[in-house]
C-alpha positions, -999 to +999 in steps of 0.1 A: +392-302-040+374-292-014+392-295+024+403-326+010+373-339-005+369-346-045+347-325-065+329-343-092+306-320-116+281-338-137+266-328-169+238-339-187+240-331-223+213-334-251+214-300-269+242-277-257+269-279-283+273-245-291+283-240-257+291-269-236+332-266-242+331-230-231+306-240-196+330-270-189+363-248-188+346-218-170+337-248-138+369-262-142+386-224-137+374-218-103+402-245-088+376-262-068+366-288-092+387-322-101+362-344-123+337-334-148+317-362-161+295-350-191+266-374-199+260-375-241+226-384-237+219-388-277+236-354-280+233-333-313+261-339-336+292-321-328+287-324-291+319-349-288+339-329-307+333-296-284+341-322-254+371-334-267+401-321-252+388-302-223+394-314-188+360-330-188+353-369-195+325-379-219+302-411-211+272-420-232+237-427-220+214-438-245+180-443-224+167-407-234+155-384-204+170-360-180+166-383-155+186-408-168+213-388-178+217-378-142+220-410-127+243-420-149+265-394-144+264-397-107+268-437-113+302-423-132+313-395-109+343-407-087+337-377-061+331-372-022+308-339-030+291-346-065+275-313-077+249-317-106+244-286-129+241-283-166+261-269-196+235-248-213+255-215-199+225-210-177+246-216-140+276-199-134+307-213-121+311-193-096+285-205-074+303-238-073+321-223-039+285-214-024+277-251-029+309-260-011+306-237+016+276-252+029+283-288+023+305-284+057+272-286+072+248-299+052+239-333+030+228-320+003+227-283-009+199-276-034+198-244-054+170-218-066+169-195-092+138-177-081+156-153-061+148-117-084+184-103-078+201-134-093+178-136-124+197-122-152+177-101-180+171-123-208+171-156-186+140-177-193+125-172-157+088-157-163+065-146-138+043-177-147+077-200-141+087-185-113+058-185-097+048-227-107+083-234-091+075-217-062+039-230-055+050-264-062+085-263-039+059-246-008+035-279-016+066-301-010+077-279+017+044-278+038+041-319+032+073-332+044+079-302+069+113-294+050+136-262+055+128-232+030+126-242-007+117-221-035+120-237-067+113-274-081+131-275-109+167-261-104+192-285-119+222-271-095+229-290-066+253-308-043+247-342-029+278-356-002+290-388-013+271-405+017+237-389+009+237-397-028+244-432-013+214-434+006+191-421-018+202-436-054+182-472-048+151-452-043+159-427-080+125-442-104+122-410-126+136-409-158+124-379-172+124-341-163+107-345-131+136-362-115+144-328-098+116-330-071+124-372-066+153-358-054+141-336-025+113-359-021+137-386-012+159-360+008+134-355+033+123-393+034+154-401+044+159-372+071+192-357+053+203-322+063+195-301+032+190-264+027+187-241-004+208-212-014+204-190-045+222-193-074+228-173-107+208-178-135+217-169-167+204-168-204+203-200-219+223-204-254+196-224-276+160-234-266+153-257-242+126-283-251+109-282-218+103-243-206+111-231-241+070-245-247+048-227-216+028-256-226+052-281-220+064-264-184+027-262-172+022-300-182+060-310-161+047-280-130+016-309-130+036-338-134+058-326-103+034-317-081+014-354-085+049-369-080+053-350-048+020-357-032+028-394-049+057-394-031+040-385+007+014-409+008+037-435+002+061-422+032+032-418+054+020-455+043+053-471+047+058-456+080+026-468+095+034-505+077+071-501+097+048-494+133+026-518+127+054-543+120+074-531+153+042-538+175+037-572+164+074-577+173+071-567+206+046-588+212 
C-alpha cells in the first residue's frame, strides 16, 4: 500500500524458472506491494511449481509475446498503482519505492537502465545496446516533445490506474516492442510522465532478445519504426479533428 493506494506488480514470465521465486519474494518484502500477478506466457516446465507457495497469483496467457503477457497482467491486476517489471533478477525490488514516490506527482513513471552508475557489473547493457536505447529514446523525445527519455526497452515502470484506463484501448503490439508503444501513447494522451534511473543487474539465464546482437539491432529498428508511425498517426489524427471542428462551427 502506498498512501492509501493499492499497489500491484505484474511479472510476465517465459524463461525465468530459476529465479522467479526469489524475485517475487524480493518485491513482496519491500512492504509496499499488495498484489503480484505473474503471467505465465508459455513458460518453461517447472515455472508454476516455483510460483506456488509465494504471495503471487499466477495467470496464463497462451498468445505468445511480451506485449500480450503484459497486457494480460494489467487486465488482471486490481491495484490503483500498477508496476510492471521482469522476474529475471535484472530489476531490484528496492526501486519500487522510487517509482511510488514519483507517482505522487506523475501519471506514468518510466524506468531507465542506461544510467552508468546503476548498471551492475555483468549486466547485459553493453555499449551498442545502451547507445541504441538512448538514440531511439531521443528520437521519440524530439518528435513528441516529451520530458527527458534515455531508454526505450526498460520494462520497469509504473502506471496510475487512470493512466492505464486511458491508454489501454490503444494497445496493439503483442511483441517485444510493446514498451515504446506505451511511451508513445502516454505522450499522445498528454499524461504527466517522467523517467527515473533504476538498478540494472545481471540476468539469470539468457534473454531471447538482447542475448543476440542481431535480434537486439532488429528490435531497435522495429522500435524506431513504431515511434515514427505513431508520430505521423497522431499528426494526421490531430489535423482531422481540427477539420471536423471547423466544419462543425459552420
